[in-house]
MARBA-3410 file (N, C-alpha, C, O; in Angstrom, 1 decimal):
199
0.7,-1.1,0.2,0.3,0.0,-0.3,0.9,1.1,0.0,0.4,2.2,-0.4 ~ 2.2,1.0,0.9,3.1,2.4,1.0,3.1,2.5,-0.7,2.3,3.2,-1.3 ~ 3.9,1.8,-1.3,4.2,1.8,-2.6,3.6,2.6,-4.0,3.9,3.3,-4.9 ~ 2.5,1.9,-3.5,0.7,2.4,-4.4,0.5,4.1,-3.9,0.3,5.0,-4.8 ~ 0.5,4.3,-3.0,0.6,5.1,-2.5,1.8,6.6,-2.9,1.4,7.8,-3.0
2.8,6.2,-3.0,3.9,6.9,-3.4,4.0,7.2,-4.7,4.3,8.3,-5.1 ~ 3.6,6.4,-5.4,3.6,6.0,-6.9,2.2,6.8,-7.2,2.4,7.6,-8.1 ~ 1.0,6.9,-6.8,-0.1,8.1,-6.8,0.6,9.2,-6.4,0.3,10.1,-7.2 ~ 1.3,9.8,-5.6,1.6,11.1,-5.7,2.8,11.2,-6.5,3.2,12.4,-6.6 ~ 3.5,10.3,-7.1,4.6,11.1,-7.7,4.5,11.1,-9.3,5.2,11.6,-10.2
3.1,10.3,-9.4,1.8,10.5,-11.1,1.5,11.8,-10.7,1.6,12.6,-11.6 ~ 0.9,12.1,-9.4,0.3,13.3,-9.7,1.1,14.9,-9.7,0.6,16.0,-10.0 ~ 2.1,14.7,-9.2,3.6,15.7,-8.9,3.9,15.6,-10.6,4.0,16.7,-11.3 ~ 3.9,14.6,-11.2,4.2,14.6,-12.5,3.5,15.5,-13.5,3.9,16.4,-14.3 ~ 2.1,14.7,-13.3,1.2,15.5,-14.0,1.1,17.1,-13.7,0.7,17.9,-14.6
1.5,17.3,-12.8,1.5,18.8,-12.3,2.9,19.9,-12.7,2.9,21.1,-12.5 ~ 3.7,19.1,-13.1,4.8,19.8,-13.4,4.8,20.7,-14.6,5.4,21.8,-14.7 ~ 4.1,20.1,-15.6,4.0,21.4,-17.1,3.4,22.5,-16.5,3.7,23.7,-16.8 ~ 2.4,22.0,-15.6,1.4,23.4,-15.2,2.4,24.3,-14.5,2.2,25.5,-14.6 ~ 3.1,23.9,-13.9,3.8,24.3,-12.7,5.2,25.6,-13.6,5.7,26.6,-13.3
5.3,24.8,-14.6,6.1,25.5,-15.4,5.6,26.7,-16.5,6.2,27.6,-17.1 ~ 4.4,26.2,-16.4,4.0,27.2,-17.0,3.1,28.5,-16.5,2.8,29.5,-17.1 ~ 2.9,28.0,-14.9,2.3,29.0,-14.3,3.0,30.6,-14.3,2.4,31.7,-14.1 ~ 4.7,30.1,-14.4,5.0,31.8,-14.0,5.6,32.4,-15.2,6.8,32.9,-15.1 ~ 4.9,32.5,-16.4,6.1,33.2,-17.3,5.9,34.2,-17.1,7.1,34.7,-17.1
5.0,35.2,-16.8,5.1,36.3,-16.4,4.0,37.3,-15.4,3.0,36.7,-15.0 ~ 4.2,38.5,-15.0,3.7,38.8,-14.2,1.9,38.7,-14.2,1.1,38.2,-13.4 ~ 1.5,39.3,-15.5,0.1,39.2,-15.8,-0.8,37.7,-15.6,-1.9,37.6,-15.2 ~ 0.0,36.7,-16.1,-0.4,35.4,-15.8,-0.7,35.2,-14.2,-1.7,34.6,-13.9 ~ 0.0,35.7,-13.3,-0.3,35.2,-11.9,-2.0,35.4,-11.8,-2.8,34.4,-11.5
-2.5,36.6,-12.0,-4.0,37.0,-11.9,-4.6,35.8,-12.4,-5.3,35.3,-11.5 ~ -4.6,35.2,-13.3,-4.9,34.0,-13.9,-4.9,32.5,-12.9,-5.7,31.8,-12.4 ~ -3.6,32.5,-13.1,-3.2,31.6,-11.5,-4.0,31.5,-10.6,-4.9,30.6,-10.5 ~ -3.8,32.4,-9.9,-4.6,32.6,-8.9,-6.1,32.3,-8.7,-6.6,31.7,-7.7 ~ -6.5,33.0,-9.8,-8.1,32.8,-10.2,-8.8,31.1,-10.2,-9.7,30.6,-9.6
-7.6,30.6,-11.5,-7.7,29.1,-11.5,-7.5,28.3,-10.2,-8.3,27.4,-9.9 ~ -6.4,28.8,-9.0,-6.1,28.0,-8.2,-7.5,28.2,-7.2,-8.0,27.2,-6.6 ~ -8.0,29.7,-7.1,-9.1,29.1,-6.0,-10.4,29.1,-6.1,-11.2,29.2,-5.2 ~ -10.7,28.8,-7.4,-11.7,27.9,-8.0,-12.3,26.8,-7.4,-13.5,26.8,-7.0 ~ -11.8,26.1,-7.2,-12.1,24.6,-7.1,-12.2,24.9,-5.7,-13.1,24.3,-5.2
-11.4,25.6,-4.9,-11.8,25.7,-3.6,-12.9,26.3,-2.8,-13.4,26.1,-1.7 ~ -13.4,27.4,-4.2,-14.1,28.2,-3.8,-15.9,27.7,-2.9,-16.5,28.3,-2.1 ~ -16.2,26.2,-3.8,-17.3,25.6,-3.6,-17.6,24.5,-2.8,-17.0,23.5,-3.2 ~ -18.2,24.3,-2.1,-18.4,22.9,-1.2,-18.2,21.6,-2.2,-17.3,20.7,-2.3 ~ -19.3,21.9,-3.0,-19.5,20.9,-3.8,-18.0,20.5,-4.7,-17.6,19.4,-5.0
-17.4,21.6,-5.0,-15.9,20.8,-5.7,-15.1,20.1,-4.6,-14.6,19.1,-4.6 ~ -15.2,21.0,-3.5,-14.2,20.3,-2.5,-14.0,19.0,-2.3,-13.0,18.3,-2.4 ~ -15.7,18.7,-1.9,-16.0,17.4,-1.4,-15.5,16.2,-2.6,-14.9,15.2,-2.4 ~ -16.0,16.8,-3.7,-16.0,15.8,-4.9,-14.6,15.4,-4.8,-14.4,14.3,-4.4 ~ -13.7,16.3,-5.2,-12.4,16.0,-5.4,-11.7,15.3,-4.1,-10.8,14.5,-4.4
-11.9,15.6,-3.1,-11.1,14.8,-1.8,-12.0,13.1,-2.2,-11.4,12.0,-2.1 ~ -13.4,13.1,-2.5,-13.6,11.9,-2.7,-12.9,11.5,-4.0,-12.0,10.6,-3.9 ~ -12.9,11.6,-4.3,-11.8,11.2,-5.8,-10.6,10.4,-5.0,-10.5,9.1,-4.9 ~ -9.8,11.3,-4.6,-8.9,10.7,-3.5,-8.8,9.6,-2.7,-8.0,8.8,-2.5 ~ -10.2,9.9,-2.1,-10.4,8.7,-0.8,-10.6,7.5,-1.6,-10.2,6.4,-1.2
-11.6,7.5,-3.1,-12.1,6.4,-3.9,-10.3,5.6,-4.5,-10.0,4.4,-4.3 ~ -9.7,6.6,-5.1,-8.8,6.1,-5.4,-7.9,5.2,-4.4,-7.4,4.1,-4.7 ~ -7.9,5.8,-3.5,-7.4,5.1,-2.2,-7.6,3.9,-1.6,-6.8,3.3,-0.9 ~ -9.1,3.5,-1.9,-9.8,2.4,-1.5,-9.6,1.1,-2.6,-9.7,-0.1,-2.4 ~ -9.5,1.7,-3.4,-9.4,0.7,-4.9,-7.8,0.2,-4.8,-7.5,-1.0,-5.0
-6.7,1.2,-4.4,-5.3,0.7,-4.5,-5.0,0.3,-5.9,-5.7,0.3,-6.8 ~ -3.7,0.0,-5.8,-2.8,-0.7,-7.1,-2.7,0.4,-7.9,-2.1,1.4,-7.4 ~ -3.3,0.6,-9.4,-2.5,1.2,-10.0,-3.4,2.5,-10.2,-3.2,3.6,-10.7 ~ -4.9,1.9,-9.5,-6.0,3.3,-9.2,-5.5,4.0,-8.2,-6.2,5.0,-7.9 ~ -4.6,3.8,-7.6,-4.2,5.0,-6.7,-4.0,6.1,-7.6,-4.6,7.1,-7.3
-3.2,6.2,-8.8,-2.8,7.2,-9.3,-3.3,7.6,-10.7,-3.2,8.5,-11.4 ~ -3.9,6.1,-10.6,-4.3,6.8,-12.4,-6.1,7.2,-12.3,-6.8,7.5,-13.3 ~ -6.6,7.1,-11.3,-8.1,7.3,-11.1,-7.7,9.1,-11.0,-7.9,9.9,-12.0 ~ -6.9,9.8,-9.5,-7.0,11.2,-9.7,-6.1,11.9,-11.0,-6.3,13.0,-11.4 ~ -5.2,10.8,-11.6,-5.0,12.0,-13.0,-5.6,11.9,-14.1,-5.6,12.8,-15.0
-6.5,10.3,-14.2,-7.6,10.7,-15.4,-8.6,11.8,-15.2,-9.2,12.5,-16.0 ~ -8.7,11.9,-13.4,-9.6,13.0,-13.4,-9.2,14.5,-14.2,-9.7,15.2,-15.1 ~ -7.7,14.7,-13.0,-7.3,16.1,-13.8,-7.2,16.3,-15.4,-7.3,17.4,-16.0 ~ -6.8,15.0,-15.9,-6.3,15.3,-17.4,-7.7,15.9,-18.0,-7.9,17.0,-18.5 ~ -9.0,14.7,-17.6,-10.2,14.8,-18.3,-10.8,16.1,-18.2,-11.3,16.7,-19.1
-10.6,16.7,-16.5,-11.2,18.1,-16.3,-10.6,19.1,-17.0,-11.3,20.1,-17.1 ~ -9.0,19.2,-17.6,-8.8,20.4,-18.6,-9.5,20.1,-20.0,-9.5,21.0,-20.9 ~ -9.9,19.1,-20.2,-10.3,19.0,-21.5,-11.7,19.8,-21.5,-12.0,20.6,-22.4 ~ -12.7,19.5,-20.3,-13.9,20.2,-19.8,-13.8,21.7,-19.9,-14.4,22.5,-20.6 ~ -12.8,22.0,-19.2,-12.5,23.5,-18.8,-12.0,24.1,-20.3,-12.1,25.3,-20.5
-11.5,23.4,-21.0,-11.5,23.8,-22.4,-12.9,24.4,-23.1,-13.1,25.4,-23.6 ~ -13.7,23.2,-22.9,-14.8,23.4,-23.5,-15.3,24.5,-22.9,-15.6,25.6,-23.5 ~ -15.3,24.4,-21.5,-16.0,25.6,-20.8,-15.5,27.1,-21.5,-16.2,28.1,-21.9 ~ -14.4,26.9,-21.4,-13.9,28.5,-21.8,-13.9,28.9,-23.6,-13.8,30.0,-24.1 ~ -14.1,27.9,-24.2,-14.4,28.1,-25.5,-15.8,28.6,-26.0,-16.1,29.1,-27.1
-16.7,28.1,-24.8,-17.8,28.2,-24.8,-19.0,27.4,-25.5,-20.1,27.7,-25.9 ~ -18.4,26.3,-25.3,-19.6,24.7,-26.2,-20.2,24.4,-24.9,-19.6,24.3,-23.9 ~ -21.3,24.4,-25.2,-22.2,23.7,-24.2,-22.4,22.9,-23.7,-23.1,22.1,-24.3 ~ -22.0,22.3,-22.3,-22.5,20.8,-21.6,-23.6,20.8,-21.0,-23.7,21.7,-20.1 ~ -25.1,19.7,-21.3,-25.8,20.8,-20.6,-25.5,19.4,-19.1,-24.7,18.4,-19.0
-26.6,20.1,-18.1,-26.4,19.6,-17.2,-25.3,19.9,-16.1,-25.3,19.2,-15.0 ~ -24.6,20.7,-16.3,-23.1,21.2,-15.4,-23.4,21.2,-13.8,-22.8,20.5,-12.9 ~ -24.2,21.9,-13.7,-24.3,21.7,-12.5,-25.0,20.8,-11.4,-24.8,20.8,-10.2 ~ -25.9,20.0,-12.1,-26.7,19.1,-11.4,-25.7,18.3,-11.5,-25.3,17.8,-10.4 ~ -25.2,17.9,-12.6,-24.1,17.0,-12.1,-23.2,17.2,-11.2,-22.8,16.2,-10.5
-22.7,18.2,-11.1,-21.9,18.6,-10.0,-21.9,18.1,-8.6,-21.0,17.6,-7.9 ~ -23.8,18.3,-8.5,-23.6,18.1,-7.3,-24.1,16.7,-7.4,-24.1,16.2,-6.3 ~ -24.5,16.1,-8.2,-24.4,14.4,-8.5,-23.4,13.7,-8.1,-23.6,12.8,-7.3 ~ -22.2,14.2,-8.5,-21.0,13.8,-8.2,-20.4,13.6,-7.1,-19.5,12.8,-6.8 ~ -20.9,14.6,-6.3,-20.5,14.8,-4.7,-21.7,13.5,-4.0,-21.2,13.0,-2.9
-22.5,13.1,-4.2,-23.6,12.2,-3.9,-22.4,10.9,-4.4,-21.5,10.6,-3.6 ~ -22.6,10.4,-5.6,-22.3,9.3,-6.6,-20.9,9.0,-5.3,-20.8,8.1,-4.5 ~ -19.7,10.2,-5.6,-18.6,10.0,-5.5,-18.3,9.6,-4.0,-17.4,8.9,-3.6 ~ -19.8,10.3,-3.0,-19.3,10.4,-1.5,-20.2,8.5,-1.4,-19.7,7.7,-0.6 ~ -21.2,8.1,-2.0,-21.2,7.0,-1.9,-21.0,5.8,-2.0,-21.3,4.8,-1.4
-20.1,6.0,-3.4,-18.8,5.0,-3.9,-17.9,4.6,-2.4,-17.8,3.5,-1.8 ~ -17.4,6.0,-2.0,-16.6,5.6,-0.8,-17.0,5.4,0.8,-16.2,5.1,1.7 ~ -18.4,5.5,0.8,-19.3,5.1,2.2,-19.5,3.1,1.9,-19.2,2.2,2.7 ~ -20.1,3.1,0.5,-19.9,1.6,0.5,-18.6,0.9,0.0,-18.6,-0.2,-0.3 ~ -17.8,1.6,-0.1,-16.5,0.9,-0.3,-16.5,-0.2,-1.6,-16.1,-1.4,-1.8
-17.3,0.7,-2.6,-17.1,0.1,-3.9,-16.1,-0.2,-4.7,-15.5,0.7,-5.3 ~ -15.5,-1.8,-4.7,-14.7,-2.0,-5.9,-14.9,-2.0,-7.0,-15.0,-3.1,-7.5 ~ -15.0,-1.1,-7.6,-14.9,-1.0,-9.3,-13.7,-1.4,-9.9,-12.5,-1.3,-9.5 ~ -14.3,-2.1,-11.1,-13.0,-2.4,-11.9,-12.7,-1.3,-12.5,-13.5,-0.4,-12.9 ~ -11.3,-1.4,-12.6,-10.4,0.2,-12.8,-11.3,0.7,-14.0,-12.0,1.7,-13.8
-11.2,0.2,-15.2,-12.3,0.8,-16.2,-13.6,1.6,-16.0,-13.9,2.7,-16.5 ~ -14.2,0.8,-15.1,-15.6,1.5,-14.9,-15.1,2.9,-14.1,-15.5,4.0,-14.4 ~ -14.0,2.8,-13.0,-14.1,3.9,-12.2,-13.2,5.1,-12.9,-13.4,6.2,-12.6 ~ -12.2,4.7,-14.0,-11.8,5.7,-14.7,-13.2,6.6,-15.5,-13.4,7.8,-15.4 ~ -14.0,5.7,-16.2,-15.5,6.0,-16.8,-16.5,7.1,-15.9,-17.3,7.9,-16.3
-16.3,6.7,-14.5,-16.8,7.2,-13.7,-16.3,8.9,-13.2,-16.8,10.0,-13.3 ~ -15.1,8.4,-12.8,-14.4,10.2,-12.5,-14.1,10.8,-14.0,-14.0,12.0,-14.0 ~ -14.0,10.4,-15.2,-14.0,10.8,-16.6,-15.0,11.5,-16.4,-14.8,12.7,-16.2 ~ -16.6,11.1,-16.5,-17.6,12.3,-16.5,-18.0,13.0,-15.5,-18.9,13.7,-15.7 ~ -17.6,12.9,-14.5,-17.8,13.7,-13.6,-16.4,15.2,-14.0,-16.6,16.3,-13.6
-15.3,14.9,-14.6,-14.3,15.7,-14.4,-14.5,16.6,-15.6,-14.1,17.8,-15.5 ~ -15.0,16.1,-16.7,-15.9,16.9,-17.7,-16.6,17.8,-17.4,-16.4,18.9,-18.0 ~ -17.7,17.8,-16.5,-18.6,18.3,-15.5,-18.0,19.6,-14.7,-18.4,20.8,-14.8 ~ -16.9,18.7,-13.9,-16.6,20.0,-13.0,-15.5,20.9,-13.7,-15.2,22.0,-13.2 ~ -14.9,20.4,-15.0,-13.9,21.1,-15.6,-14.8,22.2,-16.4,-14.6,23.4,-16.2
-15.7,21.8,-17.1,-16.4,22.9,-17.7,-16.8,24.0,-17.0,-17.0,25.0,-17.6 ~ -17.0,24.0,-15.8,-17.7,25.0,-14.9,-16.5,25.5,-14.6,-16.8,26.7,-14.5 ~ -15.1,25.4,-14.1,-14.3,26.1,-13.9,-13.8,26.5,-15.2,-13.4,27.6,-15.0 ~ -13.6,26.1,-16.6,-13.7,26.8,-17.9,-14.6,28.2,-18.3,-14.3,29.3,-18.7 ~ -15.8,27.5,-17.7,-16.6,28.6,-18.4,-16.8,30.0,-17.3,-17.2,31.1,-17.6
-16.1,29.5,-16.0,-16.0,30.5,-15.1,-15.0,31.8,-15.0,-15.2,32.7,-14.2 ~ -13.9,31.6,-16.1,-13.2,31.8,-16.3,-12.9,33.7,-16.1,-13.6,34.3,-17.0 ~ -12.3,34.5,-15.4,-12.1,35.5,-15.6,-12.0,36.3,-17.3,-11.3,35.9,-18.2 ~ -12.6,37.2,-17.5,-12.4,37.6,-19.2,-10.6,38.1,-19.0,-9.7,37.8,-19.9 ~ -10.4,38.7,-18.1,-8.9,39.1,-17.8,-8.1,38.2,-17.7,-6.9,38.7,-17.8
-8.1,36.6,-17.5,-7.2,36.1,-17.2,-6.7,35.2,-18.2,-7.4,35.0,-19.1 ~ -5.4,34.6,-18.2,-4.4,34.0,-18.7,-5.1,32.6,-18.7,-5.3,32.0,-17.6 ~ -5.4,32.3,-20.1,-6.0,31.0,-20.2,-5.0,29.6,-19.8,-5.5,28.6,-19.3 ~ -3.6,29.7,-20.0,-2.9,28.6,-19.6,-2.7,28.6,-18.3,-2.8,27.5,-17.8 ~ -2.4,29.8,-17.4,-2.3,30.0,-16.6,-3.2,29.4,-15.2,-3.0,28.9,-14.1
-4.7,30.0,-16.0,-5.8,30.1,-14.6,-5.5,28.3,-15.1,-4.6,27.8,-14.4 ~ -6.0,27.5,-16.1,-5.5,26.3,-16.0,-4.8,25.6,-15.4,-5.2,24.6,-14.9 ~ -3.7,26.1,-15.2,-2.6,25.5,-14.3,-3.0,25.8,-13.1,-2.7,25.0,-12.2 ~ -3.6,26.7,-12.7,-3.9,27.0,-11.2,-5.4,25.9,-10.9,-5.5,25.3,-9.8 ~ -6.2,25.8,-11.7,-7.4,25.1,-11.4,-7.0,23.5,-11.4,-7.7,22.8,-10.7
-6.1,22.9,-12.0,-5.3,21.8,-12.2,-4.7,21.1,-11.0,-4.9,20.0,-10.6 ~ -3.8,22.3,-10.6,-3.0,21.8,-9.6,-3.8,21.8,-8.0,-3.7,20.9,-7.2 ~ -4.7,23.1,-7.9,-5.8,22.9,-6.5,-6.4,21.7,-6.9,-6.4,20.9,-5.9 ~ -6.9,21.1,-7.9,-7.7,20.1,-8.0,-7.0,18.5,-7.7,-7.6,17.5,-7.2 ~ -5.6,18.7,-8.3,-4.5,17.4,-7.6,-4.3,17.6,-6.2,-4.2,16.5,-5.5
-4.1,18.7,-5.6,-3.5,18.7,-4.1,-5.4,18.3,-3.5,-5.2,17.3,-2.7 ~ -6.4,18.5,-3.5,-7.4,18.1,-3.3,-7.8,16.5,-3.3,-8.4,15.9,-2.4 ~ -7.3,15.8,-4.5,-7.3,14.3,-4.7,-6.1,13.6,-3.7,-6.0,12.5,-3.3 ~ -4.8,15.0,-3.6,-3.9,14.1,-2.6,-4.4,14.0,-1.2,-4.0,13.2,-0.5 ~ -5.5,15.0,-0.6,-5.9,15.2,0.3,-7.0,14.0,0.6,-7.1,13.3,1.6
-7.5,13.9,-0.5,-8.3,12.9,-0.2,-6.9,11.2,-0.3,-7.2,10.2,0.4 ~ -6.4,11.2,-0.6,-5.4,9.7,-0.4,-4.6,10.1,0.9,-4.4,9.2,1.7 ~ -4.3,11.0,1.1,-4.0,11.3,3.0,-4.8,11.1,3.6,-4.5,10.8,4.8 ~ -5.9,11.1,3.5,-7.1,11.1,4.6,-7.5,9.6,4.5,-8.2,9.1,5.4 ~ -7.0,8.8,3.3,-7.5,7.3,3.3,-6.5,6.6,4.2,-6.8,5.8,5.1
-5.2,7.1,3.8,-4.0,6.4,4.4,-4.1,6.4,5.5,-4.4,5.4,6.2 ~ -3.7,8.3,6.3,-3.6,8.0,7.5,-5.0,8.0,8.3,-4.7,8.2,9.5 ~ -6.0,7.8,8.2,-7.1,7.9,9.0,-7.2,6.0,8.9,-7.8,5.4,9.9 ~ -6.7,5.4,8.0,-6.3,3.6,7.8,-5.5,3.1,9.1,-5.6,2.2,9.9 ~ -4.1,4.4,8.7,-3.2,3.6,9.3,-3.2,3.9,11.1,-2.8,3.2,12.0
-4.0,5.3,11.1,-4.0,5.7,12.9,-5.0,5.1,13.4,-4.9,4.9,14.7 ~ -6.3,4.5,12.6,-7.7,3.9,13.3,-7.4,2.1,13.1,-8.2,1.3,13.5 ~ -6.6,1.8,12.5,-5.8,0.3,12.6,-7.4,-0.1,12.3,-8.0,0.8,11.6 ~ -8.2,-1.2,12.6,-9.8,-1.8,12.1,-10.6,-0.8,12.4,-11.7,-1.2,12.0 ~ -10.9,0.2,12.9,-11.7,1.3,12.3,-11.4,2.3,11.3,-12.2,3.0,10.7
-10.4,2.3,11.2,-10.2,3.5,10.0,-10.8,3.3,8.9,-11.1,4.3,8.4 ~ -11.3,1.9,8.1,-11.9,2.1,7.4,-13.5,2.6,7.6,-14.3,3.1,6.7 ~ -13.8,2.3,9.0,-15.5,2.7,9.3,-15.2,4.4,8.9,-15.7,5.2,8.1 ~ -14.0,4.5,9.8,-14.0,6.7,9.8,-14.3,6.9,8.5,-15.3,7.6,8.2 ~ -13.1,6.1,7.2,-13.2,6.5,5.7,-14.1,6.6,5.3,-14.4,7.6,4.7
-15.1,5.4,5.5,-16.3,5.4,4.8,-17.7,6.2,5.7,-18.9,6.2,5.3 ~ -17.4,6.6,6.6,-18.2,7.5,7.3,-18.2,8.9,6.7,-19.2,9.7,6.8 ~ -16.9,9.3,6.2,-16.9,10.5,5.6,-17.2,10.6,4.2,-17.2,11.6,3.5 ~ -17.3,9.3,3.9,-18.4,9.2,2.2,-19.6,9.3,3.0,-20.2,10.0,2.2 ~ -20.2,9.1,3.6,-21.5,9.2,4.0,-21.8,10.8,4.2,-22.7,11.3,3.7
-20.9,11.5,5.0,-20.9,12.4,4.8,-21.2,13.3,3.7,-22.1,14.1,3.5 ~ -20.2,13.0,2.9,-19.7,13.9,1.5,-21.4,13.5,0.6,-21.9,14.4,-0.1 ~ -21.9,12.2,0.9,-23.0,12.1,0.1,-24.3,12.6,0.6,-25.2,12.9,-0.2 ~ -24.5,12.8,1.8,-25.5,13.7,2.4,-25.7,15.0,2.0,-26.7,15.5,1.5 ~ -24.2,15.6,2.3,-23.7,17.1,1.9,-24.5,17.3,0.2,-25.0,18.3,-0.1
-24.3,16.2,-0.5,-24.5,16.5,-1.5,-26.2,16.5,-2.0,-26.6,17.3,-2.9 ~ -26.8,15.6,-1.3,-28.4,15.7,-1.5,-28.6,17.3,-0.7,-29.3,18.2,-1.2 ~ -28.1,17.5,0.2,-28.2,18.9,0.3,-28.0,20.1,-0.2,-28.4,21.2,0.1 ~ -27.2,19.7,-1.0,-26.5,20.8,-2.2,-27.7,21.0,-3.3,-28.2,22.0,-3.8 ~ -27.8,19.2,-3.5,-29.0,19.4,-4.8,-30.1,19.8,-4.2,-31.0,19.7,-5.0
-30.6,20.1,-3.1,-31.8,20.1,-2.6,-31.8,21.5,-2.2,-32.8,22.0,-1.6 ~ -30.5,22.4,-2.5,-30.2,23.8,-2.0,-30.5,24.0,-0.7,-31.1,25.0,-0.4 ~ -30.2,23.3,0.1,-30.1,23.6,1.3,-29.0,23.7,2.2,-29.1,24.1,3.3 ~ -27.6,23.4,1.2,-26.4,23.7,1.5,-26.1,24.6,0.5,-25.0,25.2,0.4
END
C-alpha cells in the first residue's frame, strides 16, 4: 500500500509539473493562476467531490491510486477547454452536485469497481467540473495560467483524499475503514443537501 501511495503521489506531481512550469512566465499570468487555483476551493461541491476522488482511489488501491486522480485532472482540463470556448455541456451544475452524492456513496459503500469503470465514472464528472471552471474564467485571466491553477488545486484536493484514506487507516487500525466510509456518507448526504438547495 505504501508503494501504491508513493506511486500516486509521484504521478500527480509529474502531471502537475508542466502546469507549474507554465504558471510563472509573466506577472500578468499570476492573476489567472490565482483565480484558477481558488476556483476549485471556492465551492463545497467541488471540494467534496475532489477529496472523494482521492479517497476512492485509495480504497481501490494498486494502479487506481494514481490513475484515478490523474485521469480526473487530465479530463477536467478538457472540460475546462470546452467551458472556456463557450461550448455548451448540459446539466453541468446538476451533474456537479450529483458527483458529490455518487462519489460519496461509492466511498461510503467501499465499492470495488473495476479500474475501467472507475476511470469512466471520474472522467464523466471531471468533464462537468472542468466545464464549470473554464466557463467561469475571468475575461482578463491568462488561459494557460488559469488552467494550471485549477489543475494544481484539484490535484492537491485529490492528494488530501489519498492522505485522508491512508492516515485514517493507519491511525484507526480496525476502525480506520469505518471512519473513511463514514466520511463518504457525510459527503453523500452533503451532496443531497446541495441538490436540494439546503447547503
